[in-house]
KOLGUSE-538082 format. One record per residue (C-alpha): x, y, z. Coordinates in steps of 0.1 Angstrom, whole numbers, padded with zeros to 4 digits, always signed. Each point is the difference from the previous one (the first is absolute). Example, Ala and Ser with C-alpha at 12.3 -4.5 7.8 and 13.67 -1.06 7.14 Angstrom:
+0123-0045+0078;+0014+0034-0007;
***
This chain:
+0607+1046+1634;-0024+0026-0011;+0002-0015-0035;-0011-0034+0012;-0028+0015+0021;-0012+0016-0033;+0001-0034-0016;-0021-0015+0028;-0026+0028-0003;-0002-0004-0038;-0004-0038+0003;-0028+0005+0025;-0018+0023-0025;+0006-0026-0028;-0016-0026+0022;-0033+0018-0002;-0003-0013-0035;-0001-0035+0013;-0022+0006+0030;-0028-0021-0015;+0023-0030-0004;+0011+0004+0036;-0036+0003+0012;-0007-0034-0015;+0019-0014+0030;-0029+0012+0022;-0022-0025-0019;+0024-0029-0005;+0017+0001+0035;-0032-0005+0021;-0012-0028-0023;+0033-0018+0001;+0003+0004+0038;-0036-0013+0004;+0007-0031-0022;+0032-0006+0019;-0018+0003+0034;-0028-0023-0011;+0024-0026-0013;+0023-0001+0031;-0029+0002+0024;-0013-0032-0014;+0034-0016+0001;+0005+0009+0036;-0035-0011+0009;+0002-0034-0016;+0036-0006+0011;-0010+0004+0037;+0031+0019+0009;+0006+0036+0010;+0035+0003-0014;+0013-0011-0034;+0037+0004-0009;+0004+0025+0028;-0029+0022-0009;-0034+0004+0016;-0029+0009-0023;+0001+0037+0009;+0038+0001-0004;-0003-0016-0034;-0027+0024-0012;+0022+0029+0014;+0029-0015-0019;-0020+0000-0033;-0013+0036+0005;+0035+0011+0007;+0013-0016-0032;-0023+0023-0018;+0013+0030+0020;+0037-0009-0005;-0005-0009-0036;-0016+0033-0009;+0025+0020+0021;+0031-0017-0015;-0012-0004-0036;+0024+0012-0027;-0002-0002-0038;+0035+0012-0006;+0009-0032-0019;-0028+0008-0025;+0011+0036-0003;+0037-0009-0007;-0010-0028-0024;-0023+0022-0020;+0024+0029-0002;+0029-0022-0011;-0021-0017-0027;-0014+0033-0013;+0033+0019+0002;-0014+0025+0025;+0026-0009+0026;+0025+0022-0018;-0021+0031+0005;-0005-0010+0037;+0037-0004+0006;+0006+0036-0013;-0020+0014+0029;+0020+0014+0029;-0015-0023+0026;+0012-0035+0005;-0024-0023-0019;-0004-0027+0027;-0001+0025+0029;-0025+0022-0019;-0023-0030-0006;+0003-0010+0036;-0015+0034+0011;-0026-0004-0028;-0010-0033+0016;-0001+0017+0034;-0025+0026-0014;-0022-0027-0015;+0000-0020+0032;-0008+0031+0020;-0031+0005-0021;-0009-0037+0003;+0002+0004+0038;-0032+0020+0001;-0018-0017-0030;+0009-0036+0008;+0020-0008+0031;-0020+0019+0027;-0034-0013-0013;+0013-0036-0001;+0015+0002+0034;-0032+0015+0013;-0019-0030-0012;+0023-0023+0019;-0001+0022+0031;-0037+0004+0002;-0012-0035-0012;+0029-0023+0009;+0014+0016+0031;+0035+0005-0014;+0021+0013+0029;+0037+0003+0010;+0017+0012+0031;+0016+0035+0002;+0033-0017+0007;+0001-0017-0034;-0017+0027-0021;+0031+0020-0006;+0020-0031-0009;-0027-0010-0024;+0000+0034-0017;+0038-0001-0003;-0001-0035-0014;-0027+0011-0025;+0023+0028-0012;+0029-0024-0004;-0024-0023-0020;-0009+0029-0022;+0036+0008-0008;+0010-0036-0005;-0029-0006-0023;+0010+0030-0021;+0036-0012-0002;-0010-0035-0010;-0024+0014-0027;+0027+0024-0013;+0025-0029-0002;-0024-0021-0021;-0009+0030-0021;+0037+0006-0008;+0002-0034-0018;-0017+0018-0029;+0034+0016-0008;+0013-0034-0010;-0031-0019-0011;-0023+0008-0029;-0030-0011+0021;+0001-0004+0038;-0037-0004+0006;+0005-0037+0008;+0025+0009+0028;-0024+0027+0013;-0028-0026+0002;+0022-0026+0017;+0012+0026+0025;-0036+0009+0009;-0011-0036+0005;+0031-0008+0021;-0004+0030+0022;-0037-0007+0006;+0009-0035+0013;+0034+0005+0016;-0011+0032+0018;-0031-0016+0016;-0024+0022-0019;-0021-0029-0012;-0001-0018+0034;+0023+0001+0031;+0032-0018-0006;-0007-0023+0030;-0027-0017-0022;+0026-0012-0024;+0021-0032+0003;+0030+0002+0024;+0026+0000-0028;-0018+0030-0016;+0000+0019+0033;+0037-0007+0005;+0008+0012-0035;-0019+0032+0005;+0020+0008+0032;+0031+0004-0022;-0017+0022-0025;-0010+0037+0002;-0036-0005-0011;-0015-0007+0034;+0010+0035+0011;-0025+0014-0026;-0032-0014+0017;+0004-0028+0025;+0024+0017+0024;-0017+0034+0002;-0035-0016+0005;+0013-0023+0027;+0015+0030+0018;-0034+0016-0001;-0015-0032+0014;+0025-0001+0028;+0013-0034-0008;+0036+0009+0008;+0017+0011+0032;+0014+0035+0001;+0036-0013-0006;-0012-0022-0029;-0018+0030-0015;+0032+0022+0001;+0020-0029-0015;-0024-0004-0029;+0000+0038-0006;+0038-0001+0000;+0000-0029-0026;-0027+0019-0020;+0023+0031-0001;+0029-0022-0010;-0019-0015-0029;-0010+0035-0011;+0036+0011+0001;+0011-0030-0020;-0025+0006-0028;+0008+0037+0000;+0036-0009-0008;-0010-0026-0026;-0023+0026-0017;+0028+0026+0001;+0025-0023-0018;-0025-0014-0025;-0012+0036-0009;+0037+0010-0005;+0004-0030-0024;-0032+0010-0018;+0012+0036-0004;+0033-0013-0015;-0020-0020-0025;-0021+0030-0009;+0031+0021-0004;+0018-0026-0021;-0027-0012-0024;-0031+0021+0008;-0036-0014+0004;
***
């Protein structure tokens, strides 16, 4: 475990190189939140209702701010790393290292996100807390944090799985782009899933993507009972376990291909 803690520390130091890119969020996030607030304030005002699709204006603004927080926290570029290293041939060198490639990159991601916690997440959350009264109850806070951690792991596994398509495809950029678009919509990162047609909502209930954004934020907002929250956490854990197993077997198949024909 000390090896992996060293990986985390090293990745935190590496993140210092990109601190300016991360700091850009401090400019783009407030502007985006302000535009979103202005737009939906006008919609609520002229619609003459206090609740639209199950959300009050404050809840919807809270939802949008939290999509930023969850998005920054769970972000992973492992699919780009795998794709680049496979195309360049650098994956062979990586596989010779004593640490498992996927596990090592998972801890690298933890390091990057830990650094982002202070540069991006806390400031964005502070904006919502101070200006838009984002609050949750102490009862639901630990459940939200646990759900956010599951979302982080599940996002990494999904990204790694897409990245592994590079072992069989000459170019997988199209798949990567499709994955990002699908996740943005199916996870509720663009807008809450309740705003979509009923058939779309029903479809999302049978897919893992809502557990990346929609479910964690609704837990924060207290939209579920305690029993429902625990049930959703159980399903989120189940999906995480399912994709862990899928990644495990796909990675084994990829390694057999590397051993047989090389990259």
